[in-house]
C-alpha positions, 0 to 999 in steps of 0.5 A: 803495353798491349798483349800482342806486343808482350807476346812478340817480345816474349818470343824474341827473348825466347829466341835470343835465349835459345841462340845464347844456349847455342853460342855457349855450347860452341864456346865450350867446345873450342880448344881455348875457352874465352871465360870472359865471353862465356860469363857475358853470355851466361849473364845475358841469358839470365837477364833474358830469363828474368825478362821473359818471366816479367813479361809472362807475369804481365799477361796473367791477370791480377786475381784478388783472393 
């Protein structure tokens, strides 16, 4: 995978992560909170965080100590 492609995927994942923040906050403000949906959003957000970290690691060159 090329660096440019990795950077593009990181940007998409970060955008999706921010969108989930907004969706989670909107769910919390509703009079009746759908706890199942809230948990799904939170799990998806964690998966995105992990994906972002993995992709960022791919951009860092291996340095032999």
